[in-house]
C-alpha positions in Angstrom: 6.5 -14.3 3.3 5.6 -14.9 6.9 9.5 -14.6 8.3 9.9 -11.7 6.1 6.7 -10.0 7.6 8.0 -10.5 11.0 11.3 -9.2 10.2 9.6 -6.1 8.9 7.4 -5.6 11.9 10.3 -6.2 14.2 12.4 -3.3 12.5 9.3 -1.0 13.1 7.5 -1.1 10.2 3.9 -0.2 10.7 1.4 -1.4 8.0 2.1 -4.4 5.9 -0.1 -5.3 2.6 -0.9 -8.7 1.9 -0.8 -8.7 -1.8 -1.3 -12.1 -3.9 -2.1 -11.5 -7.5 -2.3 -15.2 -8.3 -3.2 -17.3 -5.4 -6.9 -18.8 -5.1 -9.4 -17.5 -2.6 -8.5 -20.2 0.1 -5.0 -20.0 -0.4 -5.2 -16.4 0.1 -7.3 -16.8 3.5 -4.7 -19.2 4.7 -2.0 -16.6 4.4 -3.9 -13.9 5.6 -5.0 -15.6 8.8 -1.5 -16.8 9.6 -0.2 -13.2 9.0 -2.9 -12.0 11.5 -1.8 -14.7 14.1 1.6 -13.7 13.8 1.6 -9.9 13.6 -2.1 -9.4 14.9 -0.6 -6.5 17.7 2.6 -5.2 15.9 1.3 -3.9 12.3 -1.7 -2.9 10.6 -2.7 -5.5 8.1 -4.3 -4.4 4.7 -5.6 -7.0 1.9 -5.2 -6.1 -1.4 -8.0 -5.9 -3.6 -10.1 -8.2 -1.6 -13.1 -6.8 0.3 -14.4 -10.1 1.1 -11.2 -11.7 2.4 -10.5 -8.6 4.7 -13.4 -9.2 6.9 -12.7 -12.9 7.2 -9.1 -12.7 8.1 -10.1 -9.7 10.6 -7.5 -7.4 8.7 -7.3 -3.6 9.2 -8.2 -2.5 5.9 -8.2 -2.9 2.1 -6.6 -1.5 -0.8 -8.1 -1.4 -4.4 -7.2 -0.3 -7.9 -8.7 1.1 -10.4 -9.8 -2.1 -11.9 -11.2 -3.3 -8.5 -14.7 -2.7 -6.8 -15.3 1.1 -6.5 -14.2 2.7 -3.3 -17.6 3.1 -2.1 -18.6 -0.3 -3.2 -16.0 -1.5 -1.0 -16.8 0.8 1.7 -20.3 -1.0 1.7 -18.9 -4.4 2.4 -16.4 -3.4 5.1 -18.1 -0.6 6.7 -16.6 3.0 8.2 -14.1 1.1 11.0 -11.6 -0.2 8.6 -9.1 1.4 6.5 -9.8 2.0 2.8 -6.9 3.0 0.0 -7.2 3.3 -3.5 -4.3 3.3 -6.2 -4.2 6.3 -8.6 -2.1 6.9 -11.6 -3.0 10.5 -12.9 -4.4 14.0 -11.7 -8.2 12.7 -12.7 -7.8 9.5 -10.6 -6.6 11.3 -7.7 -9.7 13.9 -8.0 -12.0 11.0 -8.1 -10.5 9.3 -5.2 -10.4 12.3 -3.0 -14.0 12.4 -3.4 -14.5 9.2 -2.1 -14.6 7.7 1.4 -11.1 6.5 1.0 -8.8 7.1 3.9 -5.8 7.6 2.0 -4.6 7.9 -1.6 -1.8 5.6 -3.2 -0.2 7.4 -6.3 2.3 6.1 -8.6 4.4 4.6 -10.3 6.6 7.5 -9.4 9.4 5.4 -10.5 10.2 2.5 -13.0 8.7 -0.7 -11.2 9.2 -4.4 -12.1 6.4 -5.4 -9.5 3.8 -5.2 -12.4 3.6 -6.9 -15.5 1.9 -3.9 -17.1 2.4 -0.7 -15.0 1.1 2.5 -15.7 3.3 5.4 -17.0 5.7 6.5 -14.6 4.5 9.9 -12.9 7.8 11.1 -11.3 8.1 13.5 -8.6 6.2 16.1 -10.6 3.3 13.8 -10.4 3.6 13.4 -6.5 3.8 17.0 -6.1 0.6 17.3 -8.5 -1.6 14.6 -6.6 -0.4 16.3 -3.1 -2.1 19.6 -4.6 -5.3 17.6 -5.4 -5.8 16.3 -2.1 -5.4 16.8 1.7 -5.6 12.6 2.4 -2.5 10.9 3.3 -0.8 10.3 0.3 1.3 7.0 -0.6 3.8 7.1 -3.4 4.0 3.6 -5.1 6.2 2.2 -7.7 10.3 1.8 -8.0 10.7 3.4 -4.5 14.2 2.5 -3.1 16.4 3.5 -0.4 18.1 6.1 -2.7 14.9 7.9 -3.9 12.3 7.5 -1.1 13.6 10.9 0.7 12.7 12.9 -2.5 9.4 11.3 -2.7 8.5 12.5 0.7 10.3 15.8 0.0 7.9 16.1 -3.0 4.5 15.7 -0.7 4.1 11.9 0.1 3.2 11.1 3.5 4.4 7.7 2.9 5.9 5.3 0.7 5.3 1.6 -0.3 8.1 -0.5 -1.1 8.3 -4.3 -2.3 11.9 -4.8 -4.2 13.9 -3.0 -2.0 13.0 -5.0 1.0 13.1 -8.5 -0.5 16.5 -9.3 0.0 16.9 -8.7 3.7 13.7 -7.0 5.0 14.5 -6.2 8.4 17.8 -4.6 7.6 16.3 -3.0 4.6 13.2 -1.6 6.4 15.6 -0.3 9.3 17.3 1.6 6.7 14.3 3.0 5.2 13.1 4.2 8.7 16.5 5.9 9.1 16.2 7.8 6.1 12.6 8.7 6.6 12.8 9.3 10.3 
């Protein structure tokens, strides 16, 4: 994980989310601190789900889903200086997130994804277009994003993309390819 994160940062990735759905809090904090130590000045670090750990690990922000603390609850913990992102999966959730203090809104899954055991229904490019109509906040497309489809997601209205599976094999080379396509 650490080597992959270093490769991503070296390739020019500007933001990395630490996402650990199965680790205990101590392990997550240890990993987060090591990421911070290795990547402190090269990328923004976002903690998935854990508003408490983002503070202790001195990350740059936290990302929450629909079943986590509310955006305003998280904002009460992290304050105004850290980034707050919210995952959404349909137009109503986008509208609700737009009314919060979230700094950015993630929308998806745009395409079928294997990174979640029970994913929400695919929204497709039309779902991205609809989300873009509903918010002026930065929009991050999530779910099934690959080099082959990332440009279409940006063209549909997303400001950026979140990627997991298409970065796993060769993180640095894959990230460079993404950045060339999206550049």
